[in-house]
Phi, psi and omega in degrees: 000131183285165175298321184295322175293328178292317180294325177294319176301314176303314182290330177293314180297315177300324181290314180298318176298319180297318178297320184286324171297323175298319176302311176300320178299310180297324181296316177292323187283312179276344180057044184265126171295334176289316182292324177293326179289320179294318182295325182261017174285156179295329178297313183293327178297317182294316175305322177296320179293321185287326174297315183293325179290324182287327179291315183291321178293319179294323174295314180300317178292324180290317180296324182296316179289329173288325178288314183276000000 
């Protein structure tokens, strides 16, 4: 895997996490019950875990390429 692919995995994880954090910000800012239900749904909790995993994998792959 190239360095570019490692950075892509890392950036995709950061983008997903940024989207989820933005959703929580909008939920608090707009005080919308619909956004509150969406923000606390099980699907978004799974997306959070996926985003965190992508970030960790991206960092590990990038670190592996830089060390070797």
